[in-house]
VOGU-352146 format. One line per 5 residues: their letters; for each residue x, y, z of N, C-alpha, C. Coordinates in nm, 2 decimals, decimal comma. Last residue first. Example, Ala and Ser with C-alpha at 12.3 -4.5 7.8 and 13.67 -1.06 7.14 Angstrom:
BEGIN
sa = 1,28/-0,22/0,71/1,37/-0,11/0,71/1,29/0,00/0,79; 1,32/-0,57/0,78/1,23/-0,45/0,78/1,32/-0,33/0,78
//
This chain:
BEGIN
vrsiy = 0,98/6,67/-8,07/1,00/6,75/-8,19/1,12/6,70/-8,26; 0,98/6,51/-7,84/0,88/6,48/-7,95/0,91/6,55/-8,08; 1,16/6,63/-7,67/1,19/6,50/-7,72/1,09/6,45/-7,83; 1,03/6,88/-7,62/1,16/6,88/-7,70/1,19/6,74/-7,75; 0,82/6,79/-7,46/0,80/6,85/-7,59/0,92/6,85/-7,68
iqslg = 0,96/6,69/-7,24/0,88/6,60/-7,32/0,85/6,66/-7,46; 1,08/6,92/-7,15/1,17/6,81/-7,19/1,09/6,71/-7,28; 0,86/7,07/-7,08/0,94/7,12/-7,20/1,03/7,01/-7,24; 0,77/6,93/-6,87/0,69/6,93/-6,99/0,77/6,98/-7,11; 0,98/6,98/-6,69/0,95/6,84/-6,73/0,87/6,84/-6,86
fvval = 0,96/7,26/-6,66/1,08/7,20/-6,71/1,05/7,06/-6,76; 0,70/7,28/-6,55/0,73/7,34/-6,69/0,85/7,28/-6,74; 0,74/7,15/-6,31/0,64/7,10/-6,40/0,67/7,15/-6,54; 0,93/7,32/-6,19/0,97/7,18/-6,22/0,87/7,12/-6,32; 0,78/7,55/-6,17/0,90/7,55/-6,25/0,94/7,41/-6,29
llves = 0,58/7,47/-5,99/0,54/7,50/-6,13/0,67/7,50/-6,22; 0,73/7,47/-5,76/0,68/7,34/-5,82/0,64/7,36/-5,96; 0,75/7,74/-5,71/0,87/7,66/-5,74/0,83/7,53/-5,81; 0,58/8,02/-5,80/0,56/7,89/-5,75/0,68/7,80/-5,80; 0,65/8,27/-5,91/0,57/8,27/-5,78/0,56/8,13/-5,72
siykn = 0,78/8,21/-6,14/0,86/8,27/-6,04/0,78/8,27/-5,90; 0,57/8,12/-6,30/0,67/8,03/-6,26/0,75/8,09/-6,14; 0,41/8,35/-6,34/0,36/8,24/-6,27/0,47/8,15/-6,22; 0,60/8,51/-6,48/0,54/8,56/-6,35/0,48/8,45/-6,27; 0,65/8,35/-6,70/0,76/8,39/-6,61/0,70/8,43/-6,48
mtnll = 0,41/8,36/-6,83/0,45/8,23/-6,77/0,56/8,26/-6,67; 0,41/8,62/-6,92/0,30/8,58/-6,83/0,35/8,45/-6,76; 0,63/8,61/-7,09/0,63/8,71/-6,97/0,53/8,66/-6,87; 0,54/8,43/-7,28/0,66/8,40/-7,19/0,67/8,49/-7,07; 0,33/8,57/-7,39/0,30/8,44/-7,32/0,42/8,40/-7,23
ldtdi = 0,46/8,78/-7,50/0,36/8,81/-7,40/0,33/8,68/-7,32; 0,61/8,64/-7,69/0,68/8,72/-7,59/0,58/8,75/-7,47; 0,42/8,50/-7,85/0,51/8,43/-7,76/0,58/8,51/-7,66; 0,10/8,53/-7,91/0,22/8,62/-7,89/0,32/8,56/-7,80; -0,12/8,39/-8,10/-0,03/8,35/-8,00/0,09/8,45/-8,01
hsmts = -0,42/8,58/-8,13/-0,31/8,51/-8,20/-0,20/8,49/-8,09; -0,61/8,63/-7,94/-0,65/8,61/-8,08/-0,54/8,54/-8,16; -0,62/8,48/-7,62/-0,54/8,55/-7,72/-0,60/8,52/-7,86; -0,77/8,32/-7,45/-0,83/8,45/-7,49/-0,74/8,53/-7,59; -0,62/8,09/-7,42/-0,74/8,08/-7,49/-0,80/8,21/-7,53
vnysl = -0,41/8,19/-7,26/-0,38/8,15/-7,40/-0,51/8,14/-7,48; -0,54/8,24/-7,02/-0,47/8,35/-7,09/-0,45/8,31/-7,24; -0,63/7,98/-6,96/-0,73/8,09/-6,98/-0,67/8,21/-7,06; -0,39/7,87/-6,91/-0,47/7,82/-7,02/-0,58/7,92/-7,06; -0,31/8,01/-6,68/-0,23/8,02/-6,81/-0,31/7,97/-6,93
leayk = -0,50/7,92/-6,50/-0,49/8,06/-6,54/-0,42/8,08/-6,67; -0,43/7,65/-6,49/-0,56/7,69/-6,54/-0,56/7,83/-6,58; -0,17/7,67/-6,38/-0,19/7,61/-6,51/-0,32/7,65/-6,57; -0,24/7,78/-6,13/-0,16/7,86/-6,23/-0,17/7,80/-6,37; -0,38/7,56/-6,02/-0,45/7,70/-6,04/-0,37/7,78/-6,14
ataal = -0,19/7,37/-6,02/-0,31/7,35/-6,10/-0,38/7,48/-6,13; -0,02/7,48/-5,83/0,03/7,46/-5,96/-0,09/7,44/-6,06; -0,19/7,47/-5,60/-0,14/7,60/-5,65/-0,09/7,59/-5,80; -0,21/7,19/-5,58/-0,33/7,27/-5,60/-0,29/7,41/-5,66; 0,06/7,13/-5,52/0,00/7,08/-5,64/-0,13/7,16/-5,68
pisls = 0,09/7,26/-5,27/0,17/7,31/-5,39/0,11/7,25/-5,52; -0,11/7,09/-5,13/-0,11/7,24/-5,13/-0,03/7,29/-5,25; -0,03/6,83/-5,14/-0,15/6,87/-5,21/-0,16/7,02/-5,22; 0,20/6,78/-4,99/0,21/6,78/-5,14/0,09/6,84/-5,20; 0,11/6,77/-4,73/0,21/6,87/-4,76/0,23/6,88/-4,91
ntieg = -0,08/6,57/-4,74/-0,12/6,71/-4,72/-0,02/6,81/-4,76; 0,09/6,35/-4,78/-0,01/6,38/-4,88/-0,06/6,53/-4,86; 0,24/6,36/-4,55/0,31/6,38/-4,68/0,21/6,42/-4,78; 0,04/6,30/-4,36/0,11/6,43/-4,35/0,18/6,46/-4,49; -0,04/6,05/-4,44/-0,13/6,16/-4,45/-0,06/6,29/-4,44
sqyrl = 0,19/5,91/-4,39/0,15/5,92/-4,53/0,05/6,03/-4,54; 0,19/5,93/-4,11/0,30/5,99/-4,18/0,26/6,01/-4,33; -0,04/5,78/-4,05/-0,03/5,92/-4,01/0,08/5,99/-4,09; 0,02/5,53/-4,15/-0,09/5,60/-4,21/-0,08/5,75/-4,17; 0,24/5,47/-3,99/0,26/5,48/-4,13/0,14/5,56/-4,20
nnqve = 0,11/5,45/-3,74/0,22/5,55/-3,76/0,24/5,58/-3,91; -0,06/5,23/-3,79/-0,11/5,36/-3,76/-0,01/5,47/-3,78; 0,14/5,03/-3,83/0,05/5,07/-3,94/-0,02/5,20/-3,91; 0,25/5,03/-3,57/0,33/5,06/-3,69/0,25/5,10/-3,81; 0,03/4,94/-3,42/0,09/5,07/-3,39/0,18/5,12/-3,51
semnq = -0,01/4,68/-3,53/-0,11/4,78/-3,54/-0,06/4,92/-3,52; 0,23/4,56/-3,46/0,20/4,57/-3,60/0,09/4,68/-3,62; 0,20/4,57/-3,18/0,31/4,64/-3,24/0,28/4,66/-3,39; -0,02/4,40/-3,14/-0,03/4,54/-3,10/0,09/4,62/-3,17; 0,08/4,16/-3,24/-0,04/4,22/-3,30/-0,05/4,37/-3,27
kfqyi = 0,28/4,11/-3,05/0,31/4,12/-3,19/0,20/4,20/-3,27; 0,13/4,09/-2,82/0,23/4,19/-2,83/0,26/4,22/-2,97; -0,02/3,86/-2,88/-0,09/3,98/-2,86/0,01/4,10/-2,87; 0,19/3,67/-2,89/0,11/3,69/-3,01/0,03/3,83/-3,00; 0,28/3,68/-2,63/0,37/3,71/-2,74/0,29/3,75/-2,87
syasq = 0,05/3,58/-2,50/0,10/3,72/-2,47/0,20/3,76/-2,58; 0,04/3,32/-2,60/-0,07/3,42/-2,63/-0,02/3,56/-2,61; 0,28/3,21/-2,50/0,26/3,22/-2,64/0,15/3,32/-2,68; 0,22/3,23/-2,22/0,33/3,31/-2,28/0,32/3,32/-2,43; 0,00/3,06/-2,20/-0,02/3,20/-2,17/0,10/3,28/-2,22
igsvl = 0,12/2,82/-2,28/0,01/2,87/-2,36/-0,01/3,02/-2,33; 0,31/2,80/-2,07/0,35/2,80/-2,21/0,25/2,86/-2,30; 0,14/2,78/-1,84/0,24/2,89/-1,85/0,28/2,91/-2,00; 0,01/2,54/-1,90/-0,06/2,66/-1,89/0,03/2,78/-1,91; 0,24/2,36/-1,89/0,16/2,37/-2,01/0,08/2,50/-2,01
ivmgv = 0,33/2,40/-1,63/0,42/2,43/-1,74/0,34/2,45/-1,87; 0,10/2,31/-1,49/0,15/2,44/-1,47/0,24/2,49/-1,59; 0,10/2,04/-1,58/-0,01/2,13/-1,61/0,03/2,28/-1,60; 0,34/1,95/-1,47/0,32/1,94/-1,61/0,21/2,04/-1,66; 0,28/1,97/-1,20/0,39/2,05/-1,26/0,38/2,06/-1,41
tgiif = 0,07/1,78/-1,19/0,04/1,92/-1,15/0,15/2,01/-1,21; 0,20/1,55/-1,26/0,09/1,59/-1,34/0,06/1,74/-1,31; 0,39/1,53/-1,05/0,43/1,54/-1,19/0,32/1,59/-1,28; 0,21/1,50/-0,84/0,30/1,61/-0,84/0,35/1,63/-0,99; 0,07/1,26/-0,91/0,00/1,38/-0,89/0,09/1,51/-0,90
ltkis = 0,29/1,08/-0,91/0,21/1,10/-1,04/0,13/1,23/-1,03; 0,36/1,10/-0,65/0,46/1,13/-0,75/0,39/1,16/-0,88; 0,13/0,99/-0,53/0,18/1,13/-0,49/0,27/1,18/-0,60; 0,12/0,74/-0,64/0,01/0,83/-0,67/0,06/0,98/-0,64; 0,36/0,63/-0,53/0,34/0,64/-0,68/0,23/0,74/-0,72
ktigk = 0,29/0,63/-0,27/0,41/0,71/-0,31/0,40/0,73/-0,46; 0,08/0,45/-0,28/0,06/0,59/-0,23/0,17/0,68/-0,28; 0,21/0,22/-0,35/0,11/0,28/-0,44/0,08/0,42/-0,40; 0,38/0,17/-0,14/0,44/0,20/-0,27/0,34/0,26/-0,37; 0,20/0,12/0,07/0,28/0,23/0,08/0,34/0,27/-0,06
m = 0,08/-0,12/0,00/0,00/0,00/0,00/0,09/0,13/0,00
//
């Protein structure tokens, strides 16, 4: 009887320790998974915020460039004949007031030159 009791005690202790190790392992794995999910979510939120800032900082100069391009197209459409000197002077005023417009005009001129 004494050997059976010792064996049951040992089995109970080993079983309890095994269950504690198993539960601790599951809890650790779940905590690591939750931590990873939280970090990914935080990184995605930071990237969304930064991309929104970049978009906002670019939209203002692009809107101004679009406004100047529209004004220039109105000026050209009202001319009875194309006076290049007048057109260049008008473009110069627009370009000097907006740096991004200078880059757009330069890019478009390179496209036009490559087609001619």
